[in-house]
VOBA-1610 file (N, C-alpha, C; in pm, whole numbers, padded with zeros to 5 digits, always signed):
BEGIN
Met-02499-03662-00429Met-02450-03534-00473Met-02384-03460-00356Gly-02277-03390-00388Gly-02207-03313-00286Gly-02247-03166-00290Thr-02209-03096-00187Thr-02235-02952-00184Thr-02113-02879-00236Tyr-02138-02770-00303Tyr-02032-02691-00360Tyr-02044-02546-00312Asn-01931-02486-00281Asn-01930-02345-00245Asn-01931-02260-00371Ile-02020-02165-00375Ile-02028-02074-00489Ile-01944-01951-00455Pro-01844-01919-00539Pro-01761-01802-00509Pro-01843-01673-00522Arg-01818-01581-00433Arg-01887-01452-00438Arg-01791-01343-00395Asn-01821-01223-00433Asn-01738-01107-00402Asn-01772-01059-00262Val-01677-01069-00169Val-01701-01027-00031Val-01617-00904+00005Lys-01565-00833-00095Lys-01473-00723-00069Lys-01539-00611+00011Gly-01662-00573-00020Gly-01722-00458+00044Gly-01803-00489+00168Glu-01803-00614+00215Glu-01887-00649+00328Glu-01833-00601+00462Gly-01706-00567+00470Gly-01650-00517+00596Gly-01659-00367+00608Arg-01738-00303+00527Arg-01746-00158+00523Arg-01860-00107+00609Ile-01837+00007+00673Ile-01937+00073+00755Ile-01966+00206+00687Leu-02091+00240+00670Leu-02132+00364+00604Leu-02073+00376+00464Phe-02060+00267+00394Phe-02017+00253+00255Phe-01871+00288+00230Ile-01818+00401+00280Ile-01679+00437+00250Ile-01584+00398+00361Phe-01633+00375+00481Phe-01546+00346+00594Phe-01531+00196+00616Ser-01407+00148+00608Ser-01381+00014+00660Ser-01359+00031+00810Thr-01350-00077+00881Thr-01330-00067+01026Thr-01200+00005+01059Lys-01095-00030+00985Lys-00964+00032+01008Lys-00969+00182+00976Ala-01034+00219+00866Ala-01043+00361+00828Ala-01125+00440+00930Leu-01228+00377+00985Leu-01310+00445+01086Leu-01230+00469+01213Ile-01148+00372+01252Ile-01065+00388+01372Ile-00962+00500+01351Tyr-00894+00498+01236Tyr-00795+00601+01209Tyr-00859+00739+01199Ser-00979+00747+01140Ser-01049+00876+01132Ser-01087+00925+01271Gly-01130+00834+01357Gly-01165+00872+01494Gly-01046+00922+01572Val-00931+00855+01556Val-00809+00901+01624Val-00768+01038+01571Gly-00777+01057+01439Gly-00746+01187+01380Gly-00840+01295+01431Ala-00969+01262+01444Ala-01065+01359+01495Ala-01037+01393+01642Leu-00990+01295+01720Leu-00954+01324+01859Leu-00834+01418+01868Ile-00736+01396+01780Ile-00621+01487+01777Ile-00666+01626+01734Gly-00752+01632+01633Gly-00807+01761+01591Gly-00892+01824+01700Gly-00957+01741+01782Gly-01037+01793+01893Gly-00953+01868+01996Leu-00830+01825+02013Leu-00740+01899+02104Leu-00714+02040+02049Phe-00692+02048+01918Phe-00673+02180+01857Phe-00802+02261+01862Tyr-00917+02193+01851Tyr-01046+02263+01861Tyr-01062+02327+01998Ile-01025+02256+02102Ile-01037+02311+02238Ile-00948+02433+02253Ile-00825+02423+02203Ile-00732+02536+02213Ile-00784+02656+02136Phe-00827+02634+02011Phe-00878+02746+01930Phe-01011+02798+01982Asn-01092+02713+02044Asn-01218+02758+02101Asn-01194+02850+02220Leu-01091+02822+02299Leu-01057+02910+02411Leu-01010+03047+02362Leu-00950+03049+02242Leu-00904+03175+02184Leu-01015+03246+02105Gly-01132+03185+02096Gly-01244+03245+02024Gly-01240+03219+01875Leu-01164+03121+01830Leu-01153+03088+01688Leu-01216+02950+01664Thr-01348+02942+01684Thr-01417+02815+01675Thr-01411+02757+01534Leu-01425+02839+01431Leu-01424+02789+01294Leu-01292+02724+01258Ile-01182+02783+01302Ile-01051+02723+01276Ile-01039+02590+01350Gly-01095+02579+01468Gly-01094+02454+01543Gly-01171+02344+01472Val-01287+02378+01415Val-01366+02281+01341Val-01290+02236+01216Ile-01224+02330+01149Ile-01144+02296+01031Ile-01031+02201+01070Cys-00970+02221+01186Cys-00863+02131+01233Cys-00917+01991+01257Val-01036+01978+01316Val-01096+01847+01341Val-01120+01775+01209Ile-01178+01846+01112Ile-01205+01785+00982Ile-01076+01747+00911Phe-00975+01833+00918Phe-00848+01808+00852Phe-00779+01684+00909Phe-00770+01674+01041Phe-00704+01559+01102Phe-00784+01431+01083Ala-00917+01439+01081Ala-00999+01320+01053Ala-00976+01275+00909Leu-00961+01370+00816Leu-00934+01335+00677Leu-00796+01272+00661Ile-00697+01324+00733Ile-00563+01264+00731Ile-00569+01121+00785Gly-00643+01098+00893Gly-00659+00963+00947Gly-00728+00870+00850Phe-00829+00921+00779Phe-00899+00839+00680Phe-00805+00801+00566Ile-00723+00895+00520Ile-00629+00868+00412Ile-00527+00764+00454Ile-00475+00776+00576Ile-00376+00680+00625Ile-00438+00541+00638Gly-00562+00533+00682Gly-00626+00403+00702Gly-00680+00339+00576Thr-00698+00416+00468Thr-00764+00363+00350Thr-00672+00342+00231Phe-00589+00441+00201Phe-00516+00439+00074Phe-00387+00360+00082Lys-00335+00328-00035Lys-00209+00256-00049Lys-00104+00351-00107Val+00023+00318-00085Val+00132+00396-00141Val+00132+00373-00293Pro+00133+00480-00373Pro+00133+00459-00518Pro+00262+00394-00565Asn+00254+00320-00672Asn+00369+00249-00727Asn+00432+00336-00836Leu+00522+00425-00797Leu+00590+00513-00890Leu+00738+00476-00897Asn+00790+00465-01016Asn+00932+00430-01031Asn+01023+00551-01017Arg+00969+00669-01016Arg+01048+00791-01009Arg+01116+00809-00873Phe+01047+00773-00766Phe+01100+00793-00631Phe+01135+00658-00569Glu+01243+00655-00492Glu+01290+00529-00433Glu+01191+00474-00330Ile+01133+00562-00248Ile+01043+00516-00143Ile+00917+00453-00203Thr+00865+00509-00312Thr+00746+00451-00372Thr+00778+00328-00455Arg+00900+00319-00502Arg+00940+00200-00577Arg+00947+00079-00485Lys+00994+00101-00362Lys+01011-00010-00268Lys+00884-00045-00193Thr+00797+00054-00168Thr+00677+00029-00088Thr+00549+00042-00169Gly+00558+00050-00299Gly+00440+00068-00382Gly+00340-00044-00366Gly+00214-00008-00346Gly+00108-00106-00332Gly+00079-00148-00189Glu+00159-00105-00094Glu+00135-00140+00046Glu+00049-00033+00112Asn-00020-00070+00217Asn-00102+00027+00290Asn-00012+00131+00356Ile-00060+00255+00361Ile+00019+00363+00418Ile+00045+00339+00566Asp-00055+00290+00638Asp-00035+00267+00781Asp+00069+00159+00809Asp+00077+00057+00723Asp+00180-00045+00740Asp+00319+00011+00719Val+00334+00100+00622Val+00463+00162+00595Val+00504+00251+00713Ile+00409+00327+00767Ile+00438+00413+00882Ile+00475+00330+01004Lys+00404+00221+01029Lys+00436+00133+01143Lys+00576+00075+01130Arg+00609+00028+01010Arg+00742-00030+00988Arg+00852+00074+01004Ala+00831+00195+00954Ala+00930+00302+00969Ala+00948+00338+01116Phe+00838+00343+01191Phe+00847+00375+01334Phe+00920+00266+01409Lys+00894+00139+01376Lys+00966+00028+01440Lys+01114+00035+01410Phe+01147+00068+01286Phe+01287+00073+01246Phe+01359+00188+01317Lys+01293+00302+01332Lys+01357+00417+01398Lys+01377+00395+01547Thr+01290+00316+01610Thr+01300+00297+01754Thr+01385+00177+01794Arg+01432+00100+01698Arg+01516-00016+01729Arg+01655+00026+01770Lys+01715-00052+01858Lys+01853-00029+01897Lys+01948-00074+01788His+01929-00194+01742His+02014-00251+01639His+01942-00242+01505Lys+02002-00172+01411Lys+01939-00153+01281Lys+02012-00237+01178Tyr+01933-00300+01094Tyr+01988-00383+00987Tyr+01950-00320+00854Tyr+02049-00299+00770Tyr+02026-00242+00639Tyr+02042-00351+00534Ile+01962-00342+00431Ile+01971-00437+00320Ile+02037-00365+00204Tyr+02146-00422+00154Tyr+02220-00360+00045Tyr+02161-00406-00087Asp+02147-00314-00181Asp+02090-00345-00311Asp+02203-00382-00407Tyr+02217-00511-00435Tyr+02325-00560-00520Tyr+02299-00538-00669Thr+02178-00505-00704Thr+02147-00489-00847Thr+02217-00368-00907Lys+02249-00268-00827Lys+02317-00150-00879Lys+02459-00184-00925Glu+02527-00271-00849Glu+02662-00310-00888Glu+02661-00401-01009Glu+02559-00485-01020Glu+02550-00575-01134Glu+02528-00498-01263Asn+02455-00387-01255Asn+02428-00307-01373Asn+02551-00231-01419Lys+02647-00204-01330Lys+02768-00131-01365Lys+02859-00216-01454Asp+02857-00349-01433Asp+02944-00437-01508Asp+02900-00452-01654Glu+02774-00432-01681Glu+02724-00454-01817Glu+02759-00345-01912
//
């Protein structure tokens, strides 16, 4: 008799503290560090509560970027082309494209084909 692998669901095994994946935890930490800079500035001005709100806000933005995907909406061009991809991957690709010297554009030929019909 041979051995057989039994399939199992391993989707949630890379999670830390149930909601944080490793990537989401890193992005939340970076967001909290950015918010920490605002906390220091507002703390010097005596506005500690606003500084804490900034830390929470930037950590939440980091969590959203690290966790969620771009929605697949046909109404907007950007969501039609990037729907279903991770937000951080889209941001990385846009940043790479903006910093390149030579830019290559892809022309959409389907628009011209629809005009002939």
